[in-house]
Phi, psi and omega in degrees: 000127180286159182302321181293319178295321180296317179297319179296319180295317180295321177298319179296318180294322179295325178292331179275350189298325182290340177270351182055038180239117184232038179301336178306327185290335185297337184276351184266143174287169184302316183298319178294319177300322179293318178297319178295320181295318179297315179296317181290328178302310181287329177292327183292337176300328184272314187262354176059029177253120187249348184300317183295315179300314180298321180295320179296313181294326178296314180293320177301312181298319179299316181294318180294318181293328181293338180252006184274138179243134178276070174289166178302322180294315179294322178298317180293318177297317181297315180293327177295316176297317178305313181293322180293321178295319178297318177300319179297317177302311185296308184294322181290319179295318178297321177296317180297318179292325178297316177294318180298321180299317178297318181291324177299318179296322178297317180295316180297329181272012175072039180308137184291334181255309191286118177247332179199174180202163172226132176241119183248133183246129172230140178232118187234119176278148178227155172243105179263130178236165179295322177266161179284109179245096186297334181298329178294321178292320179300320179297319186275334186235065181298141186290342181289351176091356179265103177291157179306323181225090183247101193274158181305144181285139174261132178217179182303319183287337182252003186303309184300319180293325180291328179284319189270339182246128179288124180297153183302326184281355175249356185275101183283356173284345176260108182260123185261041188262012187247308194309316185255001193237354184061234180260010188299319186240039182304327184256015184234156176266125175249126188278165181298328180300319177296317177301318179298317180299313181291330181290340176289340184061022174256326187266131174266171178300318182293328175298313182295320177302326185268002175300129180228008177205137177235120178263133177239141179228132171241105183256129184244129175246118176273129185242139179228138181242136179240119177276138180241000000 
């Protein structure tokens, strides 16, 4: 698809966005949808319209999933990614609680500066390839600001609940192996992180199978209040 044709198609889709009707997308192959998604991704920075991008990625994921086969190799790769995401959740949450514990002690000891804090956790999967494949970046860095796994903030007021209650994404008694998989993983544990990725309707099964890097961030904001 030429750039001029792509621009015309995106303009047409944007006009249809208020109707939430994107049947136009069904006629395009996956590669064309990816080119449209990349173009719309950068365009969305300017116009702040995300519906069209989400619709393109949704159609792309549907097309890829319709041709995806749960071979033994794909199942094993999928479970390996699943396990790595769960490890990332556990280690990142433990790190956040460790930092929170230090800050809580400072507050209890009457620290002169620290009155409150916020600890924000993000876990972002990436697909790195030898060639520059922008569609992989679009999947991981949506312009709307909602990362695939953006976890609840820990602060002074929520510290006790975070310590005493196991978060849903760490609770292995909740198995997320049914909604998207039929009987494929009846005997396996699927973590909440995988469910979150699929729930965005941006990621296809083959995308998840190809995840080869997980970035974790624990961001801490120290807060001080001055009464006037």
